[in-house]
C-alpha positions in Angstrom: -5.2 -6.2 35.3 -6.8 -10.2 33.9 -5.4 -11.4 30.9 -8.7 -10.8 28.8 -9.2 -7.4 29.8 -5.6 -6.8 28.4 -6.2 -8.7 25.4 -9.3 -6.2 24.8 -7.1 -3.2 25.2 -4.7 -4.5 22.8 -7.4 -5.3 20.3 -9.0 -2.3 20.6 -5.5 -0.5 20.2 -4.8 -2.7 16.9 -8.0 -1.4 15.6 -7.8 2.2 16.2 -4.6 2.1 14.7 -5.4 0.0 11.4 -8.6 2.4 11.0 -5.8 5.4 11.1 -3.7 3.6 8.5 -6.9 2.7 6.0 -8.0 6.5 6.3 -4.1 7.5 5.2 -4.5 5.0 2.7 -7.0 6.8 0.6 -4.3 9.3 -0.1 -1.3 7.0 -0.7 -2.3 3.4 -0.7 1.3 2.3 -0.9 2.6 3.6 2.3 -0.3 3.1 3.7 0.2 -0.9 3.1 3.4 -0.8 4.3 3.1 0.6 7.2 0.1 -1.8 8.1 2.3 -4.8 7.7 4.7 -3.1 10.2 2.1 -2.4 12.7 0.7 -5.9 11.8 4.1 -7.4 12.9 4.3 -5.4 16.2 0.8 -6.4 17.4 1.3 -10.2 16.3 4.5 -11.3 14.9 2.4 -14.7 13.0 0.5 -12.2 10.9 3.6 -12.3 8.3 2.3 -15.4 7.8 -1.7 -13.7 6.8 -0.8 -10.4 5.6 1.4 -9.6 3.0 2.2 -6.0 1.2 0.6 -6.8 -1.9 -2.9 -8.1 -0.2 -2.9 -5.7 1.7 -2.4 -3.5 -0.7 -5.0 -5.0 -3.0 -8.1 -4.8 -0.4 -6.9 -0.8 0.2 -7.5 -0.4 -3.2 -10.7 -2.9 -3.7 -12.6 -2.5 -0.3 -14.1 -0.2 1.6 -12.6 0.6 5.0 -14.9 -1.1 7.3 -14.3 -3.9 4.9 -10.9 -3.9 5.2 -10.7 -3.7 9.2 -13.2 -6.2 9.2 -11.5 -8.9 7.1 -8.0 -8.1 9.4 -9.5 -8.6 12.1 -11.6 -11.7 11.4 -8.1 -13.3 10.3 -6.6 -12.0 13.2 -9.0 -13.3 16.0 
């Protein structure tokens, strides 16, 4: 499998997982922010420099689902 294809699959899996966490964030934003922080750490260990719990929580509470997802993916890639 080529590196490009592997990276595309990895990005797609991350996007899907984040989408599910953001949907759950409507019920429990605090738990969703913790789960997203852990998820980002697994997929991109350097993401902890870019995303912190408080920033993720603020995004979940103040942005739409699509805006949150786009902001996170834009910062990572």
